[in-house]
N, C-alpha and C positions, 0 to 999 in steps of 0.2 A: 849701937844704940839708935841711930837713924833708922836702921833696917827693922828693928823691933817696933819702932813708932809707925812705920809705914805698913807693917803686917797688921798691927793692932788696928789701924785705921781702915784698912782694906776689910778685915773681918767685920768691923762694926757697920760699914757701909754694906757689906753683904747681908748682915743680920737685918738691917732696916729694909733693904729691898726686899728680902723673903718675907718679912712680916706685912709690907705694903702689898706684895703679890697675894698672900695668904688672905688678907683681909678683903680683897676683891671676890674671892670665892666662898667666903664665910657668910652664911645666911642665918636668920633666926632659926633655932632648933625645930620649931614647928613646921617650917618650910623646907627643910633639908631633902626630904624624899621628893617633893615637887621639883626642887632646883635640879636634883640629880635627873629626874625624868626629862626636864627641858634639855639639859645637856646631852642626854642618850638620844634624843631626837635631832640633834644638831642645831638647836636653837640657843639663844643666850638671854640673859636677864641683866637688869640694873636695879640697884637699890638706891633709895633716896637717903642721903646723908642725914644722920640724926633720927632715922627711923627704926632704930634698933634692929638693923640688918634685915628689914622686911623688904620683900621684892615689890617693886612698884611697876616695873616695865618688863614685858616678855615679848621677844621677837622669834617667831616660828617661821618666818618667811622662808619660802623654798625648802621646806622639809616636808616629810610624810605625816604630819600632824593630822589627826583625825578626830572625829566627835567624841571618842573615848579619851583622847588626850586633852581635849578641851574641858571635859568634866573635871579632870585632875587640876589643870591649870587655874580654872575659875574657883577653886578652893582657896586661893590666894586672897585674904581678905582685904588687902590694901592695893590690889592691882588697879592701876589707872590707865595703863596703855598696853593695848594687846595688838601685835601685828601678826596676821596670819595670811599673808599674800601667797598665792601659788601653793596652797595646801589641799588636803582632802577633807577639810572641814565643811559639812554640808548645813543646810537649813535646819537640821535636827539640833544644832548647837544654839540657835538663835534665841530659844526661851532662856536658856542658862546665861548667855551673854548679857541679855536685856534685864535679867533679874539681878545681876551683880550690882551692888550698890555704889561701888567706888569707881568703876570703869567710865572713863571720860573720852577715850579716844581709841578708835578700832580701825584697822586697815585690813581690807579683805580682798582686794583686787586679785583676780585669778583664783580665788577659792572656789568651792563648789556651792557656795551660797547663791540664792537667786535674788536679783535686784528687788523685785516685787515684794518678797517676803522680808527683806530687811527694811524696806520702807514702811511696810505695814507695821512692823515691830517698833520703829520709831515713833510712828503715829499713836500706837497703843501703849507706849511706855508709861505715860502718866507721869512724867517728870521722874521716874525712877531712874532714868538714863539721862545724862546730861545732854542738852541740845547741841553741844559742839562735838558730838561724834562724827567722825569723818568717813564716808564711804566712798571708796575709789574702785569703780567698776571697770571691767573692760567694756568698750563700747558695744560690742557684739552681743553682750549678755542681755 
């Protein structure tokens, strides 16, 4: 009897852990292909609780992410934080990044973007981009 109870408890704990693990990878159906693309690049994402499984944070640091990948990631309508340090993302992605209405934090250190074009984009954003966007550039750029 005690053995049956222990086995039942172990199965229940296993099911709960499996559901919790699956929930971290579950995203809104409209964002599934983008989530898969982020994973394929070696990046990761986070969702805000209560956001209907919508992706809010993407980290592609130290991946081979390119401008083509940025075009895909920027399709996330609720994306607020984007980390693209040490990637192949160039100045070509700047217009798309600054046109994104939800983005409020951007990490670009080591990307192929130029500091002058980034600062020009900040100045010309006309409040479409929050003023708390953070740029961290290598000193020699």
